C-alpha positions as CSV (number, residue, x, y, z in Angstrom):
1,M,90.2,87.5,121.8
2,P,92.5,90.2,120.4
3,Q,96.2,89.5,120.6
4,A,98.8,92.2,120.3
5,L,101.8,91.3,118.1
6,K,104.8,93.3,117.1
7,A,105.9,93.4,113.5
8,I,108.2,95.4,111.2
9,Y,107.2,96.4,107.7
10,R,110.0,95.4,105.2
11,N,109.8,94.9,101.5
12,G,106.0,95.1,101.3
13,A,105.4,92.6,104.1
14,F,104.9,92.6,107.8
15,I,107.5,90.5,109.5
16,L,106.4,89.3,113.0
17,Q,108.8,90.0,115.8
18,T,107.0,87.5,118.1
19,A,106.4,83.9,117.5
20,F,102.7,83.2,116.8
21,E,100.9,80.5,114.9
22,L,98.0,81.5,112.6
23,P,96.2,79.2,110.2
24,E,97.0,80.1,106.5
25,G,94.5,82.6,105.2
26,T,93.6,84.0,108.5
27,E,92.4,87.6,108.2
28,V,94.0,90.1,110.6
29,E,93.5,93.8,111.4
30,L,96.6,96.0,111.7
31,L,96.8,99.1,113.9
32,V,99.9,101.1,112.9
33,Q,101.5,103.0,115.8
34,S,104.4,104.8,114.2
35,P,105.3,108.5,114.2
36,Q,107.2,107.7,110.9
37,I,104.0,107.6,108.8
38,V,103.6,110.6,106.6
39,S,100.9,111.2,104.1
40,P,102.1,112.2,100.7
41,P,101.8,116.0,100.0
42,I,98.7,117.1,98.1
43,S,100.1,119.2,95.2
44,D,96.8,119.9,93.4
45,L,95.3,123.0,94.8
46,E,91.6,121.9,94.3
47,T,92.3,118.5,95.9
48,K,93.9,120.3,98.8
49,R,91.0,122.7,99.2
50,Q,88.5,119.7,99.2
51,F,90.6,117.8,101.7
52,L,90.9,120.8,104.1
53,K,87.1,121.5,103.8
54,S,86.3,117.9,104.6
55,L,88.8,117.8,107.5
56,T,87.3,121.0,109.0
57,E,83.7,119.6,108.6
58,R,84.7,116.3,110.3
59,M,86.3,118.2,113.2
60,Q,83.2,120.4,113.6
61,R,80.9,117.3,113.6
62,N,83.1,115.6,116.2
63,P,84.3,118.2,118.7
64,I,86.4,117.3,121.7
65,P,84.0,116.9,124.7
66,L,84.4,119.6,127.4
67,N,84.8,116.8,130.0
68,A,87.6,115.0,128.0
69,P,90.7,114.2,130.1
70,Q,93.5,116.6,129.9
71,F,96.8,115.3,128.6
72,T,99.9,116.1,130.7
73,R,103.5,116.2,129.6
74,E,104.0,112.8,131.4
75,T,101.3,111.1,129.6
76,L,102.4,112.5,126.2
77,H,106.0,111.4,126.8
78,E,105.4,108.1,128.5
79,R,108.5,105.9,128.5
80,R,108.0,102.2,127.9
């Protein structure tokens, strides 16, 4: 069963903020939820063109459904 744990990335390692025992060698899947993640800029014009073309094609293949829930200011700025 999935277990949510909080961790901080420091010096190339994830440091758990919650006590949790895992057997050595256990594989985990990380879901990063941070607005601080920024992709490096693409400086090569051809690479940028290919990236934007690929992004546009993926967006066209996966449109937002017309019946998708509408976000409100409150849901976008939820306080925890």
